MARZAGU-532662 format. One record per residue: chain; x, y, z of N, C-alpha, C in turn. Coordinates in steps of 0.1 Angstrom, whole numbers, plus 5000, padded with zeros to 4 digits. Each point is the difference from the previous one (the first is absolute). Layout:
<atoms>
mol,n.X,n.Y,n.Z,ca.X,ca.Y,ca.Z,c.X,c.Y,c.Z
A,X,Y,Z,X,Y,Z,X,Y,Z
...
</atoms>
This chain:
<atoms>
mol,n.X,n.Y,n.Z,ca.X,ca.Y,ca.Z,c.X,c.Y,c.Z
A,5007,4986,4998,4997,5011,5000,5004,5012,5004
A,4997,5012,4989,5007,5013,5005,4998,5007,5006
A,5013,4999,5011,4994,5016,5011,4993,5009,5000
A,5002,5013,4987,4996,5009,5002,4984,4999,4996
A,4997,4981,4997,4982,5000,5001,5000,4996,5011
A,5006,4995,5007,4995,4990,5011,4993,5010,5012
A,4990,4992,5007,4985,5010,5005,5005,4993,5012
A,5005,5008,5012,5001,4998,5016,4986,4997,5004
A,4994,4984,4998,4984,4999,5009,5004,5001,5013
A,4993,5001,5006,5000,5000,5013,4982,4986,5003
A,5005,4989,5009,4991,4998,4997,4989,4998,5017
A,4994,5000,5000,4992,4999,5009,4987,4992,5003
A,5000,4989,4991,4994,4983,5008,5010,4992,4993
A,5007,4994,5003,5009,4988,4996,4987,4988,4997
A,4992,5000,5004,4996,4990,4999,4989,4998,4987
A,4998,5013,4992,4990,5000,4988,5008,5016,4988
A,5012,4999,5006,5013,5012,4991,4991,5013,4999
A,4998,5003,5010,4989,5015,5002,5012,5012,5002
A,5002,5007,4983,5013,5011,5009,4991,5012,5006
A,5006,5010,5013,4995,5010,5000,4997,5009,4990
A,5003,4995,4990,4995,5014,4984,4985,4995,5002
A,4995,4989,4998,4989,4991,4997,4992,5001,5010
A,5004,5003,5013,4991,5003,5011,4996,5017,5003
A,5009,5010,4993,5004,5013,5000,4980,5002,4988
A,5009,4991,4987,4985,5002,4991,4989,4999,5002
A,5001,4987,5008,4983,4998,5006,4992,5009,5009
A,5013,5008,5008,4994,5009,5011,4998,5008,4985
A,5006,5007,4994,4995,5013,4988,4987,4999,4993
A,4999,4987,5007,4987,4994,4986,4983,4998,5015
A,5007,5002,5008,4991,5000,5013,5003,4986,5011
A,5004,4994,4993,5003,4992,5018,5003,5003,5007
A,4994,5001,5012,5005,5008,5015,5000,4992,5012
A,4999,4987,4998,5001,4991,5012,5009,4990,4998
A,5008,4992,5005,5004,4989,4997,4995,4988,4992
A,4987,4999,5007,4993,4993,4995,4995,5001,4986
A,4998,5015,4999,4998,5003,4980,5012,4999,4995
A,5014,4999,5005,5005,5000,4992,5007,4983,4997
A,4992,4992,5012,5002,4983,4995,4988,4999,4992
A,4990,5006,5002,4992,4996,4985,5002,5005,4988
A,5008,5010,4998,5010,5002,4988,5010,4993,4993
A,5008,4994,5012,5016,4999,5002,4996,4984,5003
A,4998,4996,5011,5001,4992,5006,5010,4998,5009
A,5008,5014,5005,5007,4997,5005,4997,5006,5015
A,5001,4986,5007,4998,5003,5015,4992,4988,5005
A,4999,4993,4995,4984,4988,4994,5012,4984,5003
A,5012,5003,5001,5005,4991,5002,5009,4997,5012
A,5012,5003,5006,5002,4996,5010,5000,5012,5009
A,4995,5013,4993,4994,5012,5009,5009,5007,5007
A,5020,4998,4993,5010,5005,5008,5001,5014,4994
A,4992,5004,4990,4996,5013,4991,4997,5012,5003
A,4990,4993,5008,4986,5008,4998,4999,5019,5014
A,5010,4994,5002,5011,5012,5009,5009,5013,4993
A,5005,4989,4993,5004,5012,4989,4992,5011,4993
A,4989,4986,4991,4987,5007,4994,4995,5013,5009
A,4995,4994,5013,4994,5011,5006,5012,5012,4998
A,5013,5001,5006,5010,5012,4997,4997,5006,4987
A,4999,4994,4990,5001,5007,4988,4985,5006,4997
A,4990,4994,5007,4991,5007,4999,4996,5013,5004
A,5012,5001,5012,4997,5011,5010,4986,5004,5004
A,5001,5013,5003,4983,5005,4999,5004,5013,4991
A,5005,4992,4988,4988,5011,4987,4988,5003,5000
A,5000,5006,4988,4987,4998,4995,4988,4992,4996
A,4990,4996,5008,4995,4991,4998,4983,5005,5001
A,4994,5002,4990,4981,5004,4999,4999,4992,5018
A,4996,4987,4996,4994,4994,5012,5008,5006,5013
A,5007,4997,5003,5007,5004,5013,5001,5017,5003
A,5000,5010,4990,4995,5013,5002,4987,4998,5005
A,4991,4991,4989,4985,5003,5008,5002,4995,5017
A,5005,4987,5003,5000,4995,5012,5006,5011,5011
A,5011,5012,4996,5005,5001,5005,4988,5014,5006
A,4994,4999,4990,4988,5020,5003,4987,4991,5002
A,5000,4986,5003,4991,5000,5010,4985,4998,4990
A,5004,4999,4985,4988,4993,4993,4999,4991,5000
A,4988,4992,4997,4999,4982,4994,5010,4995,4990
A,5005,4994,4997,5005,4997,4985,4994,4990,4994
A,4994,4989,5005,4995,4991,4990,4983,5007,5002
A,4998,5011,4994,4985,5005,4996,4995,4989,4989
A,4987,4996,5007,4989,4994,4989,4998,4989,5006
A,5010,4998,5005,4997,4979,5006,4985,5001,5008
A,5004,5009,5006,4989,4995,5012,4987,5002,4994
A,4997,5010,4988,4986,4996,4993,4997,4987,4995
A,5011,4996,4991,5004,4989,4993,4994,4985,5012
A,5006,5004,5007,4996,4984,5013,4990,5005,5005
A,4991,5011,5003,4991,5000,5003,4989,4995,4989
A,5001,5002,4989,4990,5001,4991,5002,4985,5000
A,5012,4993,5005,4998,4985,4998,4996,4993,5009
A,4998,5004,5013,4995,4995,5014,4987,5002,4995
A,4992,5011,4993,4984,5007,4997,4995,4986,4991
A,5011,4998,4988,4995,4987,4991,5000,4990,5006
A,5010,4994,5012,4996,4986,5005,4993,4998,5010
A,4989,5013,5000,4990,4998,5017,4990,5001,4992
</atoms>
């Protein structure tokens, strides 16, 4: 490999070969939690040793749902009405 083209990859998840750059890209695409990163990349779903690294990479950056929680606003709006109508139909 040409040293000028060599890319320095920092692996966050060795089990699935997920890099720090991939975790940051998933975060930029809207993943706000380690669980959402896991859904997008499988990172953190095997041995779990990378979960703290993922948490550190996510930090307290901008996340729309986290911002709503910090402001005391409900995050999962619309679910209650769907559940209520499902209960009414069952009755």
